[in-house]
N, C-alpha and C positions, 0 to 999 in steps of 0.2 A: 310796147305793152297794149298797143291800138291789137295789133296784128296777135296775139296770144288770148287777148280777151277775147275775142271774137272764133276763133277755137274752140272757147268756150262753154258761145251760144248757142242754142236753135234756128238754125236760120228760116227750119220751117212757123217758127211762131216770135219770130224778131224782126222790128226793119231799122235796119241805120239810119240813122238820120244826120252823123256828125262824125267825125274822123279828128280832130283837134279842137278840144277834148272832145273823146268814143262820149258818142250818146245813140245809148240803141231803145225803142218800144216796143214795147210788150203788146203783139196782134188779139184777139180775143180771143182764140184759143189758143193762148200760154198763156191764160187765165182759170184753164177748168179745174186744173187743182187747186188743192189744199196742203201743206202750202205751196205756195207758187214757186214750180222747180227751179230751182240755182240757174240751168239751164236759159232759164224763159226769164228772170227779172228783168226792169229795165235799167239802163245807167244812164245817170247825165252825175259828172264829174265839171263842176267849177273852173279847175285846169291840169291837176292831172296825178298818177300815182307818182309818191317821191322816189327818190334812186336809195337801193341798197346802200349805207354807205357805215357798217359794222354791228352790230346787238340795241335791239329798238331797246330804246327808252322810253318812258315821259316822266315829266315831270308834274309833281304836284304839290301846287302851294294853298294857303291860303287855311291851313288847317294847323292845330297844335303843332304837331310833329310837321314839316316840310321835308320831302324827301324826292331823289331822283329811280325812278323805281323801275327793275328791267321788266319783262313779262313772267318770272318767273314770281316774280313779286306781287303782280297783279292779280296770274290766276292758278299760283299755283298752293293757298290755303285754306281762301275762303270760301265760303259754301258756293255751289255752283245753280243757277239758276235758266229758267226757260222759259221764253216770253215768246207767245207767236200773233204778231202786229200786223199792221195795215202800214206800210211804206210808201210815201206818194209824194212825189216832186210836187212841189208848190203850183208848178203850172199847166198842170196836167187838164188838157182839156181847152187851151187855147186855140187852138186850131178853131171852132167851133163857139166860140166868139162871133157878134150879131157885128163887133166893128175892129178891126183888125191891130193889132198889138202888135210891139218886137217881139223879139225870145225864141225860143225853141217849138216850132208848133205841134206841141203834142194833138193825139186825136183823146184817146182817152186809157191809153196803157203806159203813162208814168208810176202805174201803182202795182203792188204787187203785197200777197200776203205772205209773210218771210214768219220761219221761227229762227229764231236767236238762242244764244247759250253764252252765258259768260258767267262777272259777277255784276251784285248790285254799286253803283256807285255810293250807297249811304253805309252800306257795307265797308267799302273800301277805306272809308272818307271814316268811320268809326275808329277804322286800326290805326290811323294817324292821329286820335284825340278828338276827331270831330272838328268843322271850322273853327277858327281862330277866335270869329266876331259874327256878330248876326252883321254877315254878308247878304247882300238884297238876289247875285247873281253867280251860278257856274258858267265860266270860261272856258267853252274847250277848243283849243289850237287845234289843226289839221296839219298834216305834214306837208302839204302843200307844194308851199314857201315857206321861205325864214321868216321868223317871227317880227322882225322889223318890216316886211314887206307887207305896204297898204294893200296890192290884191291879196294877202293873205286870208284861206280859210280859217275864219276863226268865231265863235256861234255864243250868243252870251243866251243864257234861259233863268229864268225865275229860279230863285237853290231852290224853294221849296217842293216844285213840282221836280228838277232832275232829283234831289234826294227821294223825294217818294216811288218814284217811277222807274228811271236811269240808272242803264246797262251797262257796261264792259262788256261787251262779245268780240269770242275769234272764234269762234262759231253760226254757222247757217245753213238752218236746214239738214241737222245732221252729220254737214263735214266742214270741216279748214272751213274758217273766213277765204273766200277770193280777195287776192289785192286786189283787183278790178273794183268789189264791194266794199272795201277800207281794210284789208288784213294787213296786217297781224293783228291791230287792234281797232273798233271803232267805237263809239258813246253811241247809243242808238236811246233815241225819246221817246220811248210808247207814245200817240195820241196827238203830236207834232208834226207837222209836217216836215218832209225827208232831209231837208236842208239843215235843220239843227241835230241831225243821226250826224256827227264828225267823225270821217274817214282818217283815219293814218293817224291816229291818235300822238298828239303829241307831248300838250301839258293841259291840266288842269286845273284852271282855277278860280278860287273865291274871290270876287270880286264886289267893288260898291258901285259901281258901273260897269255901261254894256263893254264889249269891245270899241275901242274905237274904227277898229278893219272895217274898210269901204261895205263888207259884203254884211256888215250889221248895220252898217250907220248911215246908208244910202241904197243898198239895195236890198231888197227882196221886204220892203214893205208897201203898205198898204196905200198906193198914194191917187189921192184923186185924178181925174184924166187932164193935162194942163197945170200942177203943181211940180215945183222942183222937190227931187225925195229927199228926206234927211231925219234924223231921229223925234222932231215931233212926231210922225208918223206911226199907226200902229205896223210893229214887227207882224212879221210872218209867222206862228208860232205853231198855236192849237190848229188845229181842224173843226169845222162844223160839220154838221151829217148829209151826206149827198149818196146819190143813188148813181146806178148807173144800168144803162141797159146796154146787157154783152150779147145777147142771143135771140136769135128771131125764128123760129120754126114753122110755116106755114103748115095749115092739115086742112081737110077739107069744110068742117064747115067750122075751126077754130084756129085762131094762132098763138103761139106759148112763145110770150118773151121771159127770158131771162134775166137775171143780173145778180149784181153784189150792193150793198146799203153798208157804211158804218158813217164810224165821227170821233172824235178825240178823244173819245172814251166812255162817253153816252152813249148806253146801252140802245142799241137800235129795239124800238117797241112795237114798229109795224113800217109795211111799206105801200105802198098804194097806185094802182094805174091807170090812166088815164086815156079816151083815144080824144075826149072834145078839149080838155080843158078845165072843164068846168063839174064832171059825174066820174065817180071814183070808184073804184073794186079792190077789196085788200089783196094782198099777191100772199100765196101762201109764203112762210117765210123757215129753212135750215137754221140751228142752233148755230150762235156762235162756239166756235173755238177756247176763247179767251173774252175778256171785258175790250181789247183793242184790236181785234179778229175783225175780220167782213162778216155779213149775213149774207148770204144767197138769197134772192127770191127768186118764183118762179109764177107765173098768170096766165089763164086761159083769155083771149079777147076774141069776139067773135070775131069771122071770116069777111072781108072788104074791108075791114078798116083802113083808113089811110096815115094813122098817122098814130105813137103812142108815147109817149110821158111817163117817168116813175120819181115819187118824190119820197122819203123817207118822214120816220118821226122820232125823237126820245122825250124822253119827260122834262126836258128844257126846250123844246120849240120842232116846229114841222119847216125842212127842208124847203128855200125860198121858190117860188116860180124865178126871180132875175134876179141874178150875180149882182152884189153890187158893181157899176164900174169904177176900175183902180189902171193906174199909165199903164202898168206892166204886166194885167191878166193871170193877178194870182187868186187862189183861196177862190177857184169857180166851183161856186155850191146850186146854181140859178137849174131847176129842171127843166126847162123847157129848153137850153142850151141843149141839152143833154139826148133830146128827143130822137125815135129812128121813123122813118119810112116803115112800111109794111106792107106785103104785100104778097098776097095768094092767088 
């Protein structure tokens, strides 16, 4: 599967970081177009695609009418919707932290702006009578491992968020959803880190408690350094505001920096660029394609500048200067760690 997936990637704009499981990062050149071309989208799998073993089915539980659904049941008659959104690994930018942490040493290419097509989770649930009770979570099981395996990929997110924005996708960037990206069916959660967009969906359940899978209880938690992870720590769910400088273009009198900014759904109101950490100038912003897509920015800086950093603002706050330290290097949002050298 890894060999087949790599034949579908553009090796000129991607870098292979690991093979088992396959891990591929996007270089800045691969992020130049919106949506990010499928052949350039990063790959991060916790286990790997399941073996094909007959017709695909999805179990739906916690609804008034529970069911085992075929792909035709899911996608055959409900209205289709398209969502353009940022897909970002929770560890994106980990290699740039001042203190090393374990995990995939991403630069800043574990992100993409992707168009998904499928059916809204809310529409599917409504077709089966809606939730049977006032459940707290939607818990989605992927096909990576058996349902009783502690290492299985099974994520729980607040039910109100999943029903507001969650999508069951079978298409990506206008084409069939590739297996390596979750085909034949992926749960897509806009505004949340990518681990919550579960691939190879096998079960969708309304639950009172979060999954007891290791990936929910101990992994992908914001754990202070030196502490043991557990359910007492905040899950890696919604993304905060963040900006990334992707390209630097030297000129005679000025240096142009270009990048992207996004958040977990709060509109980006402004991006500012600094060359000294004290004074800021506002960058030019392109329109966002959707509430969950990124906005591109561009700013001209004086020639001879030694370095630059960018920060973005939403109506709920400003991107912080420093990422709050955590054991596994998740939710990296500090603008200082994303600064780049400028050379003229």
